[in-house]
C-alpha atoms as a printed R data frame, in Angstrom:
    type eleno elety resid chain resno       x       y       z
1   ATOM     1    CA   MET     A     1  15.358  31.325  26.570
2   ATOM     2    CA   SER     A     2  11.784  30.228  27.204
3   ATOM     3    CA   ASP     A     3  10.625  32.716  24.541
4   ATOM     4    CA   ASN     A     4  12.704  30.873  21.900
5   ATOM     5    CA   GLN     A     5  11.243  27.537  22.945
6   ATOM     6    CA   GLU     A     6   7.697  28.868  22.702
7   ATOM     7    CA   GLN     A     7   8.264  30.125  19.151
8   ATOM     8    CA   GLN     A     8   9.423  26.780  17.781
9   ATOM     9    CA   PRO     A     9   6.671  24.632  16.253
10  ATOM    10    CA   ALA     A    10   5.627  21.522  18.126
11  ATOM    11    CA   GLN     A    11   7.332  18.359  16.940
12  ATOM    12    CA   GLY     A    12   5.109  15.664  15.516
13  ATOM    13    CA   GLN     A    13   5.370  12.155  16.861
14  ATOM    14    CA   PHE     A    14   5.199   8.937  14.863
15  ATOM    15    CA   ALA     A    15   5.413   5.343  16.064
16  ATOM    16    CA   VAL     A    16   4.513   1.937  14.694
17  ATOM    17    CA   GLN     A    17   2.230   0.153  17.139
18  ATOM    18    CA   LYS     A    18   1.506  -3.042  15.172
19  ATOM    19    CA   ILE     A    19   1.895  -4.495  11.670
20  ATOM    20    CA   TYR     A    20  -0.338  -7.383  10.624
21  ATOM    21    CA   ILE     A    21  -2.081  -9.153   7.762
22  ATOM    22    CA   LYS     A    22  -5.715  -8.071   7.713
23  ATOM    23    CA   ASP     A    23  -6.810 -10.258   4.807
24  ATOM    24    CA   VAL     A    24  -5.155 -12.587   2.302
25  ATOM    25    CA   SER     A    25  -6.389 -14.669  -0.630
26  ATOM    26    CA   PHE     A    26  -4.549 -16.963  -3.047
27  ATOM    27    CA   GLU     A    27  -6.284 -18.607  -5.995
28  ATOM    28    CA   THR     A    28  -4.998 -20.873  -8.754
29  ATOM    29    CA   PRO     A    29  -8.151 -21.448 -10.802
30  ATOM    30    CA   ASN     A    30  -6.421 -23.299 -13.639
31  ATOM    31    CA   SER     A    31  -4.169 -25.633 -11.683
32  ATOM    32    CA   PRO     A    32  -2.846 -28.228 -12.171
33  ATOM    33    CA   HIS     A    33  -2.990 -27.778 -15.969
34  ATOM    34    CA   ILE     A    34  -1.384 -24.325 -15.792
35  ATOM    35    CA   PHE     A    35   1.848 -25.960 -14.558
36  ATOM    36    CA   LEU     A    36   2.205 -27.768 -17.913
37  ATOM    37    CA   GLU     A    37   2.355 -24.507 -19.890
38  ATOM    38    CA   LYS     A    38   5.465 -22.474 -20.699
39  ATOM    39    CA   TRP     A    39   5.971 -19.950 -17.883
40  ATOM    40    CA   GLU     A    40   5.869 -16.503 -19.519
41  ATOM    41    CA   PRO     A    41   3.230 -14.736 -17.453
42  ATOM    42    CA   GLU     A    42   1.776 -11.290 -17.820
43  ATOM    43    CA   VAL     A    43   1.689  -9.894 -14.292
44  ATOM    44    CA   ASN     A    44  -0.599  -7.072 -13.211
45  ATOM    45    CA   LEU     A    45  -0.248  -5.276  -9.860
46  ATOM    46    CA   GLN     A    46  -2.966  -3.049  -8.426
47  ATOM    47    CA   ILE     A    47  -2.317  -1.016  -5.293
48  ATOM    48    CA   GLY     A    48  -4.746   0.676  -2.955
49  ATOM    49    CA   ASN     A    49  -4.471   2.399   0.393
50  ATOM    50    CA   ASN     A    50  -7.023   3.443   2.969
51  ATOM    51    CA   ALA     A    51  -6.953   4.597   6.544
52  ATOM    52    CA   SER     A    52  -9.232   4.979   9.510
53  ATOM    53    CA   THR     A    53  -8.883   6.749  12.826
54  ATOM    54    CA   LEU     A    54  -9.100   4.368  15.789
55  ATOM    55    CA   ASN     A    55  -8.566   6.923  18.559
56  ATOM    56    CA   GLU     A    56  -7.141  10.411  18.715
57  ATOM    57    CA   GLY     A    57  -3.641  10.120  17.244
58  ATOM    58    CA   VAL     A    58  -4.058   6.398  16.449
59  ATOM    59    CA   HIS     A    59  -4.658   5.344  12.846
60  ATOM    60    CA   GLU     A    60  -5.026   2.062  11.000
61  ATOM    61    CA   VAL     A    61  -3.541   2.153   7.498
62  ATOM    62    CA   VAL     A    62  -4.310  -0.716   5.111
63  ATOM    63    CA   LEU     A    63  -2.220  -1.290   1.992
64  ATOM    64    CA   SER     A    64  -4.066  -3.478  -0.531
65  ATOM    65    CA   LEU     A    65  -2.217  -5.371  -3.251
66  ATOM    66    CA   THR     A    66  -3.837  -7.431  -5.981
67  ATOM    67    CA   VAL     A    67  -1.432  -9.466  -8.112
68  ATOM    68    CA   THR     A    68  -2.741 -11.315 -11.153
69  ATOM    69    CA   ALA     A    69  -0.514 -13.562 -13.266
70  ATOM    70    CA   LYS     A    70  -1.906 -14.743 -16.591
71  ATOM    71    CA   LEU     A    71  -0.704 -17.067 -19.313
72  ATOM    72    CA   GLY     A    72  -2.621 -15.834 -22.318
73  ATOM    73    CA   ASP     A    73  -6.244 -15.615 -21.199
74  ATOM    74    CA   LYS     A    74  -5.795 -18.129 -18.345
75  ATOM    75    CA   VAL     A    75  -5.251 -16.910 -14.793
76  ATOM    76    CA   ALA     A    76  -2.265 -18.713 -13.283
77  ATOM    77    CA   TYR     A    77  -2.787 -17.132  -9.885
78  ATOM    78    CA   LEU     A    78  -4.583 -14.278  -8.208
79  ATOM    79    CA   ILE     A    79  -3.333 -12.898  -4.894
80  ATOM    80    CA   GLU     A    80  -5.048 -10.306  -2.743
81  ATOM    81    CA   VAL     A    81  -3.227  -9.029   0.326
82  ATOM    82    CA   GLN     A    82  -4.334  -6.405   2.809
83  ATOM    83    CA   GLN     A    83  -1.282  -5.540   4.891
84  ATOM    84    CA   ALA     A    84  -2.237  -3.305   7.776
85  ATOM    85    CA   GLY     A    85  -0.582  -1.310  10.475
86  ATOM    86    CA   ILE     A    86  -1.622   0.656  13.511
87  ATOM    87    CA   PHE     A    87   0.339   3.877  13.814
88  ATOM    88    CA   ASN     A    88   0.544   6.525  16.507
89  ATOM    89    CA   ILE     A    89   0.600   9.803  14.592
90  ATOM    90    CA   ASP     A    90   0.324  12.950  16.643
91  ATOM    91    CA   GLY     A    91   1.165  16.612  16.186
92  ATOM    92    CA   PHE     A    92   0.826  16.875  12.405
93  ATOM    93    CA   ASP     A    93  -1.505  19.218  10.537
94  ATOM    94    CA   GLY     A    94  -3.984  18.070   7.890
95  ATOM    95    CA   ASN     A    95  -1.561  18.017   4.941
96  ATOM    96    CA   GLY     A    96   1.266  16.548   7.003
97  ATOM    97    CA   LEU     A    97  -1.004  13.852   8.419
98  ATOM    98    CA   ALA     A    98  -2.377  13.038   4.964
99  ATOM    99    CA   ALA     A    99   1.166  12.687   3.565
100 ATOM   100    CA   ILE     A   100   2.198  10.345   6.382
101 ATOM   101    CA   ILE     A   101  -0.893   8.175   5.909
102 ATOM   102    CA   GLY     A   102  -0.766   8.302   2.096
103 ATOM   103    CA   SER     A   103   2.960   7.811   1.585
104 ATOM   104    CA   TYR     A   104   5.082   7.125   4.659
105 ATOM   105    CA   CYS     A   105   2.912   4.353   6.154
106 ATOM   106    CA   PRO     A   106   2.538   2.467   2.825
107 ATOM   107    CA   ASN     A   107   6.341   2.629   2.458
108 ATOM   108    CA   ILE     A   108   6.596   0.858   5.817
109 ATOM   109    CA   LEU     A   109   3.910  -1.724   4.980
110 ATOM   110    CA   PHE     A   110   4.990  -2.603   1.430
111 ATOM   111    CA   PRO     A   111   7.983  -4.844   2.286
112 ATOM   112    CA   TYR     A   112   5.720  -6.958   4.498
113 ATOM   113    CA   ALA     A   113   3.095  -7.267   1.749
114 ATOM   114    CA   ARG     A   114   5.808  -8.060  -0.818
115 ATOM   115    CA   GLU     A   115   7.057 -10.890   1.414
116 ATOM   116    CA   VAL     A   116   3.521 -12.324   1.733
117 ATOM   117    CA   VAL     A   117   3.116 -12.291  -2.061
118 ATOM   118    CA   SER     A   118   6.503 -13.950  -2.589
119 ATOM   119    CA   ASP     A   119   5.747 -16.665  -0.020
120 ATOM   120    CA   LEU     A   120   2.292 -17.404  -1.441
121 ATOM   121    CA   VAL     A   121   3.575 -17.671  -5.016
122 ATOM   122    CA   THR     A   122   6.361 -20.050  -3.991
123 ATOM   123    CA   LYS     A   123   4.075 -22.168  -1.782
124 ATOM   124    CA   GLY     A   124   1.586 -22.270  -4.656
125 ATOM   125    CA   GLY     A   125   4.181 -24.067  -6.792
126 ATOM   126    CA   PHE     A   126   5.087 -21.168  -9.075
127 ATOM   127    CA   PRO     A   127   8.485 -19.574  -9.790
128 ATOM   128    CA   GLN     A   128   9.495 -16.909  -7.294
129 ATOM   129    CA   MET     A   129   7.764 -13.522  -7.620
130 ATOM   130    CA   LEU     A   130   9.564 -10.452  -6.313
131 ATOM   131    CA   LEU     A   131   7.569  -7.262  -6.667
132 ATOM   132    CA   ALA     A   132   9.588  -4.233  -7.683
133 ATOM   133    CA   PRO     A   133   9.811  -1.348  -5.209
134 ATOM   134    CA   VAL     A   134   6.996   1.185  -5.403
135 ATOM   135    CA   ASN     A   135   7.453   4.959  -5.150
136 ATOM   136    CA   PHE     A   136   4.609   5.805  -2.769
137 ATOM   137    CA   ASP     A   137   5.775   9.431  -2.583
138 ATOM   138    CA   ALA     A   138   5.123   9.815  -6.316
139 ATOM   139    CA   LEU     A   139   1.805   7.944  -6.101
140 ATOM   140    CA   TYR     A   140   0.675  10.178  -3.252
141 ATOM   141    CA   ALA     A   141   1.746  13.347  -5.115
142 ATOM   142    CA   GLN     A   142  -0.203  12.144  -8.173
143 ATOM   143    CA   HIS     A   143  -3.259  11.469  -5.976
144 ATOM   144    CA   VAL     A   144  -3.058  14.973  -4.444
145 ATOM   145    CA   GLN     A   145  -2.779  16.523  -7.897
146 ATOM   146    CA   GLN     A   146  -5.820  14.572  -9.130
147 ATOM   147    CA   GLN     A   147  -7.836  15.644  -6.074
148 ATOM   148    CA   GLN     A   148  -6.903  19.296  -6.657
149 ATOM   149    CA   GLN     A   149  -8.014  19.060 -10.281
150 ATOM   150    CA   ILE     A   150 -11.338  17.560  -9.207
151 ATOM   151    CA   GLN     A   151 -11.906  20.220  -6.524
152 ATOM   152    CA   THR     A   152 -10.823  23.176  -8.647
153 ATOM   153    CA   PRO     A   153 -13.626  24.180 -10.976
154 ATOM   154    CA   GLN     A   154 -12.559  24.828 -14.516
155 ATOM   155    CA   THR     A   155 -12.370  28.614 -14.803
156 ATOM   156    CA   ALA     A   156 -11.068  28.890 -18.378
157 ATOM   157    CA   HIS     A   157 -14.040  29.438 -20.667
């Protein structure tokens, strides 16, 4: 029976240690005049993700959101949020670890960042802003594909 146990791969471990706001910024450069205009904003969302190793098996992952709402060429508001988490991630290989950091952790952090954005917009005097869900699995897969294309030299001549 011990032979069967030795042949099974080691199980990876994952735990959330802490979730916190690392940085936040809210700007309304054209207030109060922007409140007098008809509210039909063009909203742009930019997403970024980075990670650092704090200790062996302990990683900080930071999800960065930048939300810009414009009325024509005037910025109604600009929000920058860095939602961070400290995660215990142990027992995963390079690709598995990269997928957890690049997809799974941002999926955990996004609802917190979305709540910060919603609260800031409302407290700033604007109509409620609810960000749509984001498919971090697809974003991570796209990132991996782009990295492979960059690393693979073009062999067709």
